[in-house]
TIDO-489182 format. One record per residue (C-alpha): x, z, y; residue number from 1. Coordinates in steps of 0.5 Angstrom, whole numbers. Layout:
! TIDO-489182
SITE     u     w     v num
SITE     X     Z     Y NUM
...
//
This chain:
! TIDO-489182
SITE     u     w     v num
SITE     0     0     0   1
SITE     3    -2     7   2
SITE     0    -1    14   3
SITE     1    -8    18   4
SITE     0    -4    25   5
SITE     7    -1    23   6
SITE    11    -7    24   7
SITE    11    -7    31   8
SITE    13     0    31   9
SITE    19    -1    26  10
SITE    25     0    30  11
SITE    22     6    34  12
SITE    20     9    27  13
SITE    27     7    24  14
SITE    31    10    30  15
SITE    27    17    30  16
SITE    28    17    22  17
SITE    36    16    23  18
SITE    36    21    29  19
SITE    32    26    25  20
SITE    37    25    19  21
SITE    43    26    23  22
SITE    40    33    26  23
SITE    38    35    19  24
SITE    45    33    16  25
SITE    48    37    22  26
SITE    45    43    20  27
SITE    46    43    13  28
SITE    53    42    14  29
SITE    54    47    19  30
SITE    50    53    15  31
SITE    55    54     9  32
SITE    61    54    14  33
SITE    57    60    18  34
SITE    55    63    11  35
SITE    62    63     9  36
SITE    64    67    16  37
SITE    57    72    15  38
SITE    59    74     7  39
SITE    65    78     9  40
SITE    61    82    14  41
SITE    58    89    12  42
SITE    51    88    11  43
SITE    49    93    16  44
SITE    54    91    21  45
SITE    52    89    28  46
SITE    56    82    27  47
SITE    52    81    20  48
SITE    45    82    24  49
SITE    48    77    29  50
SITE    49    72    23  51
SITE    42    73    20  52
SITE    39    72    27  53
SITE    43    65    28  54
SITE    42    63    21  55
SITE    34    64    22  56
SITE    34    60    28  57
SITE    38    54    26  58
SITE    33    54    20  59
SITE    27    55    23  60
SITE    29    51    30  61
SITE    33    45    27  62
SITE    34    44    20  63
SITE    27    45    18  64
SITE    23    41    23  65
SITE    29    35    22  66
SITE    27    35    15  67
SITE    20    35    16  68
SITE    21    29    21  69
SITE    26    25    17  70
SITE    21    25    11  71
SITE    15    24    16  72
SITE    19    18    19  73
SITE    21    16    12  74
SITE    14    15     9  75
SITE    12    11    15  76
SITE    18     6    14  77
SITE    16     6     7  78
SITE     9     4     9  79
SITE    11    -1    14  80
SITE    11    -8    11  81
SITE    17   -12     9  82
SITE    21    -5    10  83
SITE    23    -5     3  84
SITE    24   -10    -3  85
SITE    20    -6    -8  86
SITE    24   -10   -14  87
SITE    31    -8   -12  88
SITE    33    -1   -15  89
SITE    37     1    -9  90
SITE    31     5    -6  91
SITE    29     9   -12  92
SITE    37    11   -12  93
SITE    36    13    -5  94
SITE    29    16    -6  95
SITE    32    21   -12  96
SITE    38    23    -7  97
SITE    33    25    -2  98
SITE    30    29    -7  99
SITE    36    32    -9 100
SITE    38    33    -1 101
SITE    31    37     0 102
SITE    33    41    -6 103
SITE    40    43    -3 104
SITE    36    45     3 105
SITE    32    50    -1 106
SITE    38    52    -4 107
SITE    41    54     3 108
SITE    35    57     5 109
SITE    36    62    -2 110
SITE    43    63     0 111
SITE    41    65     7 112
SITE    36    70     4 113
SITE    41    73    -1 114
SITE    46    74     5 115
SITE    41    78     9 116
SITE    40    82     3 117
SITE    47    83     2 118
SITE    47    79    -4 119
SITE    53    74    -3 120
SITE    54    68    -6 121
SITE    62    67    -8 122
SITE    66    63    -3 123
SITE    68    58    -8 124
SITE    60    56    -9 125
SITE    60    56    -1 126
SITE    65    51     0 127
SITE    62    47    -5 128
SITE    56    47    -1 129
SITE    60    44     5 130
SITE    61    38     1 131
SITE    54    37    -2 132
SITE    51    34     4 133
SITE    57    30     5 134
SITE    56    27    -2 135
SITE    49    26    -1 136
SITE    49    23     5 137
SITE    55    18     3 138
SITE    50    16    -3 139
SITE    44    15     2 140
SITE    48    11     7 141
SITE    51     6     1 142
SITE    44     5    -2 143
SITE    41     3     5 144
SITE    47    -1     8 145
SITE    49    -5     2 146
SITE    42    -5    -2 147
SITE    45    -6    -9 148
//
């Protein structure tokens, strides 16, 4: 199913989608680095409380809205006639990777709550968490640009 009226708005929707993804990725790259700093502080310290507030604000004001916008504009792009070649496998790989990126978004949220409660993920896991969105972004960009 497509919506022909979206053709005239294609470039605008695409620009909003790309901007949303950039903001979403920025937050998901930033959070594990912040978590690494937070994990070394005692739970009841003033610094830890500042990190809890910062992490919550990044999630609620930046990462969550950007993810919702990226998904929303992405769905509009899917519904735009001619935006996707449905016979090509690239969009399925991209979609699966976006689902995994959304899953990772949930993992970051879980880590945030655990840090708030003093249950600290290991530094090694958090360092891997810094690389995860880069791998997902590389796969997504490759699928969109090359469209194998």
